[in-house]
C-alpha positions in Angstrom: 75.5 41.8 -132.0 79.1 42.2 -130.8 79.8 40.4 -127.6 80.7 43.6 -125.8 77.1 44.7 -126.3 75.4 41.5 -125.1 73.8 41.7 -121.8 74.8 39.1 -119.2 71.9 37.1 -117.8 72.0 34.9 -114.7 72.8 31.3 -115.4 72.7 30.3 -111.7 69.0 30.4 -110.7 69.3 28.0 -107.8 72.3 29.8 -106.3 70.6 33.2 -106.8 67.4 31.9 -105.2 69.3 30.4 -102.2 71.1 33.7 -101.6 67.7 35.6 -101.9 66.0 33.3 -99.4 68.9 33.7 -97.0 68.5 37.5 -97.2 64.8 37.3 -96.8 65.1 35.2 -93.6 68.0 37.1 -92.4 70.3 34.1 -92.1 74.0 34.0 -93.1 74.7 33.9 -96.8 75.4 30.5 -98.3 79.1 29.5 -98.4 80.1 27.1 -101.2 83.0 24.8 -101.2 84.2 22.9 -104.3 85.5 19.4 -103.7 87.3 17.0 -106.0 87.8 13.2 -106.1 90.4 11.5 -108.3 88.8 8.7 -110.3 91.2 6.8 -112.4 92.8 9.2 -114.8 90.2 11.9 -114.3 89.0 14.1 -111.5 85.3 14.5 -110.5 84.1 17.7 -109.0 81.2 18.4 -106.6 80.1 21.1 -104.2 79.1 21.5 -100.6 77.1 24.5 -99.4 76.8 25.6 -95.8 73.6 27.3 -95.0 71.7 27.9 -91.7 74.5 26.0 -90.0 74.1 22.8 -92.1 76.6 21.4 -94.7 74.6 20.1 -97.7 76.4 18.2 -100.4 75.5 18.3 -104.1 73.8 15.0 -105.2 76.2 14.3 -108.1 79.8 14.6 -109.2 80.6 16.6 -112.4 83.4 17.0 -115.0 85.7 20.0 -114.4 83.9 22.0 -117.1 80.7 21.8 -115.2 81.6 23.1 -111.7 78.8 25.6 -111.9 76.4 22.7 -112.2 77.8 21.3 -109.0 77.1 24.5 -107.2 73.6 24.7 -108.7 73.0 21.1 -107.5 74.1 21.9 -104.0 72.0 25.1 -103.9 68.9 23.2 -105.0 69.5 20.6 -102.3 69.9 23.4 -99.8 66.7 25.0 -100.8 64.9 21.7 -100.5 66.4 21.2 -97.0 65.5 24.7 -95.9 61.9 24.1 -97.0 61.6 21.3 -94.4 62.7 23.4 -91.5 59.8 24.1 -89.2 61.0 27.5 -88.1 61.2 28.8 -91.6 58.1 29.3 -93.7 58.5 28.6 -97.4 57.6 30.9 -100.2 59.8 29.4 -102.9 
């Protein structure tokens, strides 16, 4: 099948779920920030997401080709944090 006819599918399930949860609970949409750290001759990349007034860092650092993974990592961490908030009930 030619690439122009291929249907795009979501490859960001944690980010998509986080945005969906924020909409469901009527809280501000998540805001992602990409951060870098020079390590020797290479640069490592990570992400920080701000959600419900809290800055949550991704757990790991990634190669530049994997910045989406950094955002997914931060989104997963944010969902885990949100699930511990007493004033939000969890359905995810």
